[in-house]
C-alpha positions as CSV (number, residue, x, y, z in Angstrom):
1,M,89.3,126.9,84.5
2,A,90.7,125.9,81.4
3,D,91.5,129.3,80.2
4,L,92.7,130.5,83.4
5,G,94.6,127.7,83.5
6,A,96.0,128.1,79.8
7,I,96.3,131.9,80.4
8,S,98.9,131.1,83.1
9,L,100.7,128.7,81.1
10,W,101.4,131.4,78.5
11,I,102.3,134.4,81.3
12,A,104.9,131.7,82.7
13,L,106.4,131.0,79.5
14,A,106.9,134.7,78.7
15,L,108.2,135.4,82.5
16,S,110.5,132.5,82.6
17,S,111.9,133.6,78.8
18,Y,112.2,137.1,80.0
19,A,114.1,136.1,82.8
20,A,116.8,133.7,80.9
21,I,117.4,136.4,78.9
22,G,116.9,139.6,80.8
23,S,119.7,137.6,83.6
24,F,122.5,136.9,81.0
25,L,122.0,140.0,78.9
26,G,121.9,142.2,82.3
27,K,125.3,140.5,83.5
28,A,126.8,140.8,79.7
29,R,125.7,144.9,80.2
30,G,126.8,145.0,83.6
31,S,122.7,146.3,84.1
32,V,122.4,145.8,88.1
33,E,118.6,146.4,87.2
34,L,118.3,144.1,84.1
35,V,119.4,141.4,86.7
36,I,117.3,142.8,89.4
37,S,114.0,142.4,87.1
38,S,115.1,139.2,85.7
39,R,115.2,137.7,89.6
40,R,112.2,138.9,90.3
41,A,110.4,137.8,86.7
42,A,111.7,133.9,88.2
43,Y,110.0,134.4,91.3
44,L,106.8,135.6,90.0
45,A,106.5,132.3,87.3
46,V,106.4,130.6,90.3
47,L,103.0,132.6,91.9
48,V,101.7,131.9,87.8
49,L,102.3,128.1,87.8
50,F,100.7,127.8,90.8
51,V,97.8,129.1,89.5
52,C,98.3,126.8,86.3
53,T,98.7,123.5,89.0
54,L,95.7,124.7,90.6
55,S,93.2,125.1,87.8
56,L,94.3,121.6,86.5
57,V,93.9,120.1,89.7
58,M,90.6,121.9,90.2
59,L,89.4,120.7,86.7
60,F,90.0,117.3,88.1
61,I,87.7,117.8,91.1
62,N,85.1,119.1,89.0
63,R,85.1,116.5,86.3
64,D,85.4,119.2,83.5
65,F,85.8,116.7,80.5
66,E,85.3,119.3,78.2
67,V,89.5,119.4,78.4
68,A,90.8,116.4,76.9
69,Y,93.1,115.7,79.3
70,V,90.7,115.7,81.9
71,A,88.4,113.6,80.1
72,R,91.5,110.8,79.2
73,H,92.8,110.3,83.0
74,S,89.5,110.1,84.8
75,D,86.0,109.1,85.1
76,L,83.1,109.8,87.3
77,A,83.9,106.6,89.4
78,M,87.1,107.6,90.1
79,A,87.5,108.9,94.0
80,D,88.8,112.2,94.5
81,R,91.4,111.4,96.1
82,F,93.2,109.7,93.3
83,T,92.6,113.7,91.8
84,W,96.0,114.3,92.3
85,V,97.6,110.9,90.7
86,A,95.7,111.6,87.5
87,F,97.1,115.1,87.7
88,Y,100.4,113.6,86.5
89,A,99.0,110.1,84.8
90,G,100.1,111.5,81.8
91,N,102.5,113.7,79.7
92,E,100.4,117.0,79.9
93,G,99.9,117.0,83.4
94,S,103.7,115.4,84.6
95,L,105.2,118.1,82.5
96,L,103.5,120.7,84.0
97,Y,104.0,119.4,87.3
98,I,107.8,119.6,86.6
99,A,107.8,123.2,85.4
100,F,106.3,123.6,88.6
101,A,108.5,121.8,91.1
102,L,111.9,123.0,89.1
103,A,110.2,126.9,89.2
104,A,109.6,126.9,93.0
105,M,113.1,124.4,93.0
106,S,114.7,127.6,91.2
107,A,113.3,130.7,93.2
108,L,114.9,129.0,96.5
109,A,117.7,128.0,95.4
110,I,118.3,131.7,93.6
111,W,116.5,133.1,96.7
112,R,119.1,131.6,99.3
113,A,122.3,131.5,97.4
114,P,125.3,131.7,99.4
115,S,126.6,135.2,99.3
116,N,129.9,134.2,97.6
117,T,127.9,133.3,94.6
118,L,126.2,136.7,94.0
119,D,128.6,137.1,91.4
120,I,127.7,134.1,89.2
121,L,123.8,133.7,90.1
122,P,122.4,135.7,87.2
123,Y,124.2,133.1,85.1
124,T,122.8,130.7,87.6
125,T,119.4,131.9,87.4
126,G,119.8,132.3,83.0
127,V,120.7,128.5,83.2
128,L,118.2,127.5,85.3
129,M,115.6,129.8,83.7
130,V,116.4,128.0,79.9
131,V,115.4,124.5,81.5
132,L,112.3,125.9,82.5
133,V,111.3,127.6,79.3
134,F,112.2,124.1,77.3
135,F,109.6,122.4,79.8
136,L,106.8,125.5,79.6
137,A,107.3,125.5,75.8
138,V,107.0,121.9,75.5
139,T,104.2,122.1,77.3
140,G,102.5,125.0,76.2
141,F,102.5,124.0,72.0
142,M,102.8,119.9,72.0
143,A,101.0,118.6,75.5
144,N,98.9,121.5,76.9
145,P,96.6,120.1,79.9
146,F,93.9,122.9,79.0
147,D,93.5,121.8,75.3
148,K,89.5,121.2,75.0
149,L,87.2,119.0,73.0
150,P,85.0,119.8,70.2
151,F,82.3,118.0,72.6
152,V,81.9,117.2,76.1
153,P,81.4,113.5,76.4
154,P,79.1,112.2,78.9
155,D,82.1,110.2,81.1
156,G,86.1,110.1,80.8
157,D,88.5,107.3,79.8
158,G,89.0,106.5,84.0
159,I,92.2,106.4,85.7
160,N,95.0,103.8,84.6
161,P,94.1,100.4,87.6
162,L,97.8,100.3,88.5
163,L,98.0,103.9,89.5
164,T,95.7,103.3,92.1
165,H,97.8,102.9,94.7
166,F,99.1,104.7,97.7
167,G,102.9,104.6,96.4
168,M,101.6,106.5,93.3
169,F,100.8,109.5,95.7
170,I,104.6,110.2,96.3
171,H,106.5,107.6,94.1
172,P,106.1,109.8,90.6
173,P,106.1,113.3,91.5
174,M,108.9,111.9,94.3
175,L,111.3,110.7,91.4
176,M,110.4,113.7,88.8
177,A,111.2,116.2,91.1
178,G,114.1,114.5,91.8
179,L,115.2,114.2,88.1
180,I,114.6,118.1,88.2
181,C,116.1,119.5,90.8
182,A,119.5,117.2,89.1
183,S,119.2,121.3,87.8
184,M,120.0,123.2,90.8
185,P,123.8,121.9,91.0
186,F,124.2,121.7,87.3
187,A,123.0,125.5,87.3
188,F,125.7,126.5,90.3
189,A,128.3,125.1,88.5
190,M,127.6,126.5,84.6
191,G,127.0,129.7,86.3
192,S,130.6,129.3,88.0
193,L,132.8,128.5,84.4
194,L,130.6,131.3,82.5
195,G,131.8,133.9,85.4
196,G,135.1,132.6,85.3
197,K,135.0,131.8,89.1
198,T,136.4,128.7,88.6
199,G,137.1,127.6,92.9
200,D,135.2,126.4,95.3
201,E,132.6,129.3,95.5
202,W,129.6,127.3,94.4
203,V,130.3,124.0,96.3
204,D,127.8,125.1,98.9
205,A,125.6,124.9,97.2
206,G,126.5,122.6,94.7
207,R,126.3,120.0,97.5
208,M,123.2,121.2,99.2
209,W,121.5,120.7,96.3
210,G,122.8,117.7,95.1
211,I,121.9,115.7,98.6
212,I,119.0,116.9,98.1
213,A,118.1,115.9,94.5
214,W,119.7,112.5,95.6
215,A,117.2,112.0,98.7
216,L,114.6,112.8,96.3
217,L,115.9,110.2,93.7
218,A,116.6,107.7,96.5
219,A,112.9,108.4,98.1
220,G,111.5,107.9,95.0
221,L,113.0,104.3,93.9
222,L,112.4,102.9,97.3
223,L,108.6,104.1,97.0
224,G,108.7,102.4,93.2
225,S,110.2,99.2,94.4
226,W,107.0,99.1,97.0
227,W,105.3,99.9,94.5
228,A,106.2,97.3,92.1
229,Y,106.4,95.1,94.9
230,T,102.8,95.0,96.3
231,I,100.9,95.8,93.0
232,L,102.4,94.3,89.3
233,G,102.2,90.5,91.2
234,W,105.1,89.2,90.3
235,G,106.9,89.6,93.9
236,G,110.1,91.0,93.3
237,F,110.9,94.7,93.7
238,W,113.2,95.3,91.3
239,F,113.6,94.2,87.2
240,W,115.8,96.6,85.9
241,D,112.9,97.7,83.1
242,P,114.3,100.3,81.0
243,V,112.3,103.5,83.1
244,E,113.8,102.0,86.6
245,N,117.5,102.1,84.6
246,A,116.3,105.7,83.9
247,A,115.8,107.0,87.3
248,L,118.6,104.8,89.0
249,M,121.1,106.2,86.7
250,P,121.3,109.6,87.9
251,W,120.8,108.9,91.1
252,L,124.6,106.7,90.7
253,G,125.9,109.6,89.1
254,L,124.4,112.6,92.3
255,T,126.1,109.8,94.7
256,A,129.6,110.2,92.5
257,F,128.8,113.7,93.2
258,I,127.5,114.6,96.2
259,H,130.9,112.1,98.2
260,S,133.7,113.5,95.5
261,I,132.3,117.5,96.6
262,M,132.9,117.2,99.8
263,V,136.5,116.1,98.8
264,Q,136.5,119.6,96.9
265,K,135.1,121.5,100.3
266,R,137.6,119.9,102.7
267,R,140.8,120.2,100.1
268,G,140.2,122.2,97.2
269,M,140.7,118.7,95.4
270,F,139.0,117.1,92.0
271,R,137.4,120.6,91.0
272,M,137.3,119.4,87.2
273,W,135.9,115.9,88.2
274,N,133.2,117.2,90.2
275,I,132.0,119.6,86.6
276,V,132.2,116.7,85.0
277,L,130.4,115.1,87.3
278,V,127.7,117.1,88.0
279,N,127.4,117.5,84.2
280,V,127.4,113.9,83.8
281,A,124.2,114.2,86.3
282,F,122.4,116.1,84.7
283,G,122.3,114.4,81.4
284,L,121.7,111.1,83.4
285,A,118.4,113.3,84.6
286,L,117.8,114.6,81.0
287,Y,118.0,110.7,79.7
288,G,115.6,109.5,82.4
289,M,113.0,112.3,81.5
290,F,113.9,111.3,78.1
291,M,113.0,107.5,79.0
292,N,110.0,108.1,81.5
293,R,108.2,111.6,79.1
294,G,109.1,110.4,75.8
295,G,108.2,106.6,76.0
296,P,110.9,105.2,73.5
297,V,110.4,102.3,74.5
298,P,106.8,99.9,76.2
299,S,107.5,99.6,79.8
300,V,104.7,99.3,82.5
301,H,106.3,102.4,83.9
302,S,105.6,105.0,80.8
303,F,102.4,105.7,81.4
304,G,103.5,109.3,79.5
305,A,104.3,107.3,75.8
306,S,103.9,109.6,73.7
307,N,105.8,111.2,70.6
308,L,107.9,113.6,72.2
309,G,110.8,111.4,72.4
310,W,112.6,113.6,69.5
311,V,112.2,117.0,71.1
312,F,113.3,115.4,74.6
313,L,116.6,113.9,72.6
314,A,117.4,116.9,70.8
315,F,117.8,119.0,74.4
316,L,119.5,116.1,75.9
317,A,122.4,116.7,73.2
318,V,122.2,120.3,73.9
319,G,122.5,119.6,77.7
320,V,124.8,117.2,77.4
321,L,127.5,119.2,74.6
322,I,127.5,122.5,75.4
323,P,127.8,122.2,79.0
324,F,131.5,120.2,78.3
325,A,131.7,122.6,75.8
326,L,132.6,124.9,78.6
327,F,133.5,122.4,80.3
328,F,136.8,122.4,78.3
329,W,136.9,126.2,77.5
330,R,137.4,127.0,80.8
331,F,139.6,123.7,81.4
332,P,142.6,125.5,82.4
333,L,141.6,127.5,85.1
334,L,140.5,124.5,87.0
335,K,143.5,122.9,88.6
336,S,142.9,121.6,91.8
337,A,144.3,123.6,94.8
338,Q,145.6,120.0,96.2
339,T,147.1,117.0,95.2
340,L,146.4,113.3,95.6
341,D,148.9,112.5,98.4
342,S,148.2,108.8,98.6
343,M,146.0,106.2,97.0
344,L,145.5,105.0,100.9
345,S,143.5,108.4,102.3
346,R,139.8,109.6,102.2
347,E,140.3,111.0,98.5
348,A,141.6,108.1,96.9
349,A,138.8,106.4,98.4
350,F,136.4,109.0,97.5
351,L,137.9,108.5,93.6
352,V,137.9,104.8,93.5
353,N,134.3,105.4,94.7
354,N,132.8,107.4,91.9
355,L,135.2,105.3,89.5
356,L,132.5,102.4,90.8
357,L,129.6,104.5,90.6
358,L,129.9,105.2,87.0
359,G,131.0,101.8,86.0
360,I,127.3,100.7,87.2
361,A,125.8,103.6,85.6
362,F,127.9,102.7,82.3
363,V,126.6,98.8,82.6
364,T,123.1,100.2,83.1
365,L,122.8,102.9,80.4
366,W,124.4,100.5,77.7
367,G,122.2,97.6,78.8
368,S,118.8,100.5,78.4
369,V,120.3,102.0,75.1
370,Y,121.0,98.5,73.2
371,P,117.6,97.9,72.7
372,L,117.5,101.2,70.5
373,I,120.7,101.1,69.0
374,S,119.4,97.5,68.0
375,R,116.8,98.5,66.2
376,L,118.8,101.4,64.7
377,I,121.0,98.9,63.1
378,V,119.5,96.2,62.4
379,G,115.7,96.6,62.5
380,E,115.1,94.2,65.7
381,E,114.8,95.4,68.9
382,I,116.9,93.3,71.2
383,T,116.0,93.9,74.8
384,I,119.0,93.1,77.3
385,A,117.7,90.9,80.8
386,R,117.9,91.1,84.1
387,P,120.6,88.4,84.1
388,F,123.3,90.3,82.6
389,Y,123.1,93.4,84.9
390,D,123.2,90.8,88.1
391,Q,126.2,89.4,86.5
392,V,128.3,92.4,85.6
393,N,126.2,95.2,88.2
394,G,126.4,93.0,91.0
395,P,130.1,92.6,92.1
396,L,130.8,96.2,91.1
397,F,127.8,96.4,94.0
398,L,129.7,94.8,96.2
399,A,132.9,96.1,95.8
400,L,131.0,99.5,96.2
401,L,129.9,98.0,99.2
402,L,133.6,97.6,100.6
403,L,134.7,101.1,99.9
404,M,131.7,102.5,101.7
405,G,132.7,100.7,105.0
406,V,136.8,101.2,104.1
407,G,136.7,104.6,102.8
408,P,135.5,106.2,106.5
409,L,138.0,104.7,108.8
410,L,140.6,105.8,106.4
411,P,142.0,109.6,107.3
412,W,142.6,112.7,105.2
413,R,145.9,112.6,102.9
414,R,147.7,109.5,103.6
415,A,147.4,106.5,105.9
416,T,149.8,103.8,107.0
417,A,149.9,100.5,107.1
418,A,149.6,99.9,110.7
419,S,146.9,103.0,111.0
420,L,144.9,101.3,108.8
421,K,145.3,97.2,110.2
422,R,144.3,99.0,113.5
423,A,141.2,101.1,112.0
424,L,140.3,97.5,109.9
425,L,141.0,94.8,112.7
426,A,137.3,95.3,114.3
427,P,134.8,95.2,111.1
428,G,136.6,93.0,109.6
429,S,137.1,90.8,112.4
430,V,133.1,90.4,113.0
431,A,132.4,90.3,109.1
432,L,134.4,87.1,109.1
433,G,133.3,86.0,112.4
434,L,129.5,86.3,110.7
435,S,130.5,85.0,107.6
436,A,132.2,81.9,109.1
437,V,128.5,81.5,111.4
438,L,126.4,81.7,108.7
439,L,128.8,79.0,106.4
440,V,128.1,76.4,109.5
441,A,124.3,77.0,109.1
442,G,124.1,76.1,105.7
443,I,124.6,79.1,103.7
444,H,127.0,78.2,101.1
445,Q,126.3,80.9,98.3
446,P,129.5,83.6,98.0
447,Y,127.5,86.2,96.9
448,A,125.1,85.8,99.8
449,L,128.1,85.4,102.5
450,I,130.3,88.1,101.3
451,G,127.1,90.3,100.9
452,F,126.3,89.6,104.3
453,G,130.1,89.9,105.5
454,L,130.3,93.2,104.0
455,G,127.1,94.4,105.5
456,A,128.4,93.6,109.1
457,F,131.6,95.4,108.1
458,V,130.3,98.5,107.1
459,T,128.0,98.7,110.3
460,T,130.7,98.0,112.9
461,G,133.1,100.3,111.5
462,I,130.2,103.1,112.1
463,F,129.0,102.1,115.3
464,I,133.1,101.7,116.6
465,E,133.4,105.9,115.2
466,W,129.8,106.2,117.4
467,W,131.0,105.1,120.2
468,R,134.3,106.4,120.3
469,G,133.6,109.8,120.1
470,T,130.5,108.9,122.2
471,R,133.1,107.9,124.8
472,S,135.2,110.7,124.3
473,R,133.0,113.2,124.6
474,H,131.4,111.3,127.9
475,R,134.7,112.0,129.2
476,S,135.6,115.7,128.6
477,T,132.2,117.1,129.3
478,G,130.4,114.2,131.5
479,D,127.3,114.0,129.6
480,A,125.4,111.3,130.0
481,Y,125.9,108.8,126.6
482,P,122.8,108.9,125.1
483,I,123.2,113.2,125.7
484,A,126.8,112.9,124.4
485,F,125.7,110.6,121.5
486,L,123.0,113.9,120.0
487,R,125.6,116.4,120.7
488,L,128.5,114.1,118.4
489,L,126.1,114.0,115.5
490,A,125.1,118.1,116.3
491,A,128.8,118.6,116.1
492,N,129.8,117.1,112.5
493,R,126.2,116.8,111.0
494,P,127.6,116.0,107.4
495,R,130.0,113.5,108.2
496,Y,127.8,111.7,111.1
497,G,124.5,112.6,108.3
498,G,126.3,110.1,105.9
499,Y,126.6,107.4,108.4
500,I,123.2,107.1,108.8
501,V,122.6,107.1,105.1
502,H,125.1,104.6,104.9
503,L,123.3,102.3,107.3
504,S,120.4,102.8,105.2
505,V,122.6,101.0,102.5
506,V,123.3,98.0,104.5
507,M,119.7,97.5,105.1
508,V,118.7,97.9,101.3
509,A,121.6,95.2,100.9
510,L,120.4,92.6,103.5
511,G,116.9,93.0,101.7
512,V,118.7,92.7,98.4
513,V,120.8,89.8,99.6
514,G,118.5,88.3,101.5
515,T,115.2,87.7,99.4
516,S,117.9,87.0,95.5
517,F,119.1,84.3,97.3
518,F,116.6,82.7,100.0
519,N,113.5,83.4,98.6
520,E,111.1,80.5,98.2
521,Q,107.8,80.5,95.0
522,R,105.4,78.4,94.7
523,D,102.5,78.7,92.2
524,V,99.3,76.6,92.8
525,V,95.5,76.5,91.8
526,L,93.6,75.8,95.1
527,G,89.9,75.0,95.3
528,P,88.2,76.1,98.6
529,G,89.3,74.0,101.4
530,E,92.7,72.7,99.6
531,S,95.6,73.5,100.9
532,M,99.2,73.8,100.1
533,Q,102.7,74.2,102.1
534,I,105.9,76.4,101.4
535,N,108.6,76.7,103.8
536,D,107.0,76.0,107.4
537,Y,103.5,77.8,106.4
538,E,100.5,76.0,105.7
539,L,98.2,77.9,103.5
540,R,94.3,76.9,103.5
541,Y,92.3,78.4,100.4
542,V,89.4,79.5,102.1
543,G,87.3,81.5,99.2
544,T,86.5,84.4,97.3
545,V,84.2,86.6,97.5
546,E,83.0,88.8,94.2
547,Q,81.7,92.2,94.2
548,Q,80.8,94.1,91.6
549,K,82.0,97.8,91.7
550,S,81.0,100.6,89.1
551,N,84.3,100.1,87.0
552,R,85.7,96.8,88.0
553,T,84.7,93.4,89.2
554,E,86.8,93.2,92.6
555,F,87.5,89.0,93.9
556,V,88.9,89.1,97.5
557,S,89.7,85.7,98.0
558,T,90.5,84.5,101.8
559,V,93.6,82.7,102.7
560,E,94.3,80.9,106.4
561,V,98.1,80.6,107.4
562,Y,98.8,77.7,109.9
563,R,102.7,78.0,111.5
564,D,103.2,74.4,113.8
565,G,99.2,73.3,113.7
566,K,97.6,76.7,114.8
567,L,96.0,79.1,112.7
568,R,98.3,82.6,113.2
569,Y,96.6,85.0,110.9
570,I,93.7,85.2,107.8
571,L,95.2,87.2,104.3
572,Q,93.0,88.4,102.1
573,P,94.8,88.8,98.4
574,Q,92.3,90.9,96.1
575,R,92.5,90.7,91.8
576,A,90.3,93.6,89.8
577,F,89.0,93.1,86.8
578,Y,88.7,96.5,85.0
579,P,86.7,96.2,81.4
580,S,87.2,99.4,80.1
581,F,91.1,98.7,80.2
582,N,90.6,95.1,79.6
583,M,93.4,94.9,82.3
584,A,93.5,93.3,85.9
585,A,94.9,94.4,88.7
586,T,96.2,92.5,91.4
587,R,96.6,93.8,95.7
588,A,99.3,91.2,97.4
589,A,98.4,90.5,100.5
590,I,101.8,90.4,103.1
591,R,102.9,89.2,106.4
592,S,105.6,91.2,107.0
593,T,108.5,91.0,109.7
594,P,112.0,92.0,110.2
595,V,112.7,87.6,109.5
596,E,110.9,87.4,106.1
597,D,107.2,88.3,104.5
598,L,105.3,85.8,103.1
599,F,103.7,87.3,100.1
600,V,100.4,85.8,98.8
601,V,98.5,87.3,95.0
602,P,95.8,85.6,93.0
603,S,96.9,85.2,89.3
604,E,93.4,84.4,88.0
605,N,89.9,83.4,88.8
606,L,88.3,80.2,87.6
607,P,84.8,79.0,86.7
608,D,84.7,76.2,89.3
609,G,85.7,78.1,92.1
610,S,89.4,78.0,92.2
611,V,92.0,80.2,92.6
612,G,95.6,80.2,91.1
613,F,98.0,81.9,93.8
614,R,101.4,82.9,93.6
615,V,103.0,82.3,97.3
616,L,106.2,83.5,98.4
617,V,108.7,83.6,101.0
618,N,110.9,86.9,100.9
619,P,113.6,86.7,103.5
620,L,114.5,89.8,104.8
621,I,112.9,92.3,102.7
622,W,111.6,94.3,105.7
623,W,114.9,96.2,105.9
624,M,114.4,97.9,102.4
625,W,111.2,99.6,103.0
626,V,112.7,100.4,106.9
627,A,115.5,101.7,104.8
628,G,113.7,104.9,103.3
629,P,112.8,106.5,106.4
630,V,116.3,105.9,108.0
631,M,117.3,107.2,104.4
632,I,115.4,110.5,104.7
633,L,116.9,111.0,108.6
634,G,120.7,111.2,107.3
635,T,119.7,113.9,104.9
636,V,117.8,115.5,107.2
637,V,121.0,115.1,109.6
638,A,123.9,116.0,107.4
639,L,121.5,119.1,105.6
640,W,120.8,120.7,108.8
641,P,122.2,124.1,109.1
642,Q,125.0,124.5,111.2
643,P,127.4,127.6,112.5
644,V,130.1,128.3,109.8
645,R,133.2,129.7,111.3
646,T,135.0,130.6,108.0
647,T,134.9,133.4,106.5
648,A,133.6,133.6,102.8
649,P,135.8,136.0,100.2
650,A,134.2,139.4,100.2
651,P,131.4,139.6,97.4
652,S,131.9,142.8,94.8
653,R,130.1,146.0,94.7
654,V,128.2,145.0,92.2
655,A,127.5,141.7,94.0
656,R,126.8,143.6,97.2
657,T,124.7,145.8,95.3
658,L,122.4,142.9,94.1
659,A,122.1,141.3,97.2
660,R,120.4,144.4,98.6
661,A,118.4,145.1,95.9
662,G,117.3,141.7,95.5
663,A,116.4,141.9,99.2
664,S,114.0,144.7,98.6
665,G,112.1,143.1,95.9
666,T,111.8,140.1,97.5
667,A,110.2,142.2,100.0
668,A,108.0,144.4,97.7
669,L,106.8,141.3,96.2
């Protein structure tokens, strides 16, 4: 299996290299046959990398400790279900996963490319294959997962205990796939510039793949927050860690891009701006992989820390400088078809939205790279702490939330003062009313009041839009209200899918505000039979059962929770010590409701039988985890295909020949 995997890796590198060179050369020389052959090589690379990936999975399942990567990240005690987690626990496996994900998405993007991109598709293919060649070359020459040891150890080192969590099955692959998926809209944009097609030909493909990358990153970020919340033991969900920031920043860039690209699709505007945004998003994605795979700073997330940083830094420089050089080369041809008519318009709202998102990304980038800069300049690493991000980015996020509510209520082109007043009256009244009620109820934190008010503003605006559309459709067609609502969503899926996503953002904001301003925390040491009080909960520690496992010692504590003098439920937080790693891992016991979470986690077990506990009451954090499925639903609705009535420009004769030949070649394969 190791030999099969290694051979497959080198074959994939040869195929992707041929596909990259052949695509550019075939287009430059007008060779249809070479372009088609290169496209088929890109398709075949997916199959070869699938064999390569399957080989590494089988090596883990068989516990083949002759392979160094398998020996470092698994042992005989590891349950088979963690094989997939162990696969990308280090640089070698994660780079192979990134390469396979990139090859698969590239093949799908090339195969399903819109007909009006056929003239630029060889350039798009070439760009994607260049990125794939980089990851395969780094994997093959510097981080080969199939390298063998000179001897076969009787057992492996084992998997990092922090990775033995359900969230690890989805969180890392989602983030890695999201980061590399940013290559898709970037490649279509660069293909457009290289091909001299500086209009809107690439917009549909760029929008679709931008949304997919955005959704993958959003899901990965939420799952990562949940993982941190349940296993790290500190009771929070976000710490502005450098590796967390590295995934957040490209998500912010993609958020700006997918909003801005809608303006180009609708009105032919922001052509220059969208090229800049997609370049920035791609550059931030490369920076994210540099932080994760290069290991320049220590982090609880940097399981793949290594000496590959300089390679990723060099590729990051190339991935930023060359695209912007292309942008300035084609700058004279990127004039928009329309101009901004008024600052009181939806287009202007999208533009301000983009500036806010890039502002947050810049602040986050500065805070993340400052330790590296300080290390280079003064020889001492100065870390930017959480208060900096909260104080600077907090107000920017609130402004973004306000704009998220106002923007969809504005018309395209121009709004009058009277129409704006009518649109904002109901949402604004609800927001002010809720803020007044909360103020009377005793909530006096300004940011909390603003956050809750803005959440109400956005939600009210969305529901009013839905109600008006549903009522209008009911009156015109006679459909029952539920049917009319579903048909309303189907009639304009990008718009109403976006509204669903906005609701998920409000849910996240609700959880952030609730737990940031109103949480309560107590750290206590309890002996058997002792109790403690927090909020209106009484917790009574019953005892701890010690269990000896093959690779760890588990301590399972039992805590009874009383409310109003009655036993409500029993929680069993856990703590495990792993001698081989000399580290402990905790599993919090969480009682979660839409109102609040009761969070209990053990911090240490003392010889006298007492246990140190951290107990928190986190209001409204439940809404943050519900936001994930809502976000996915909105993304599916927004991407679901619908009939397009506009007529696309006819592709050239060469493009039609490529399309027919490519289709027959795909069938032959």
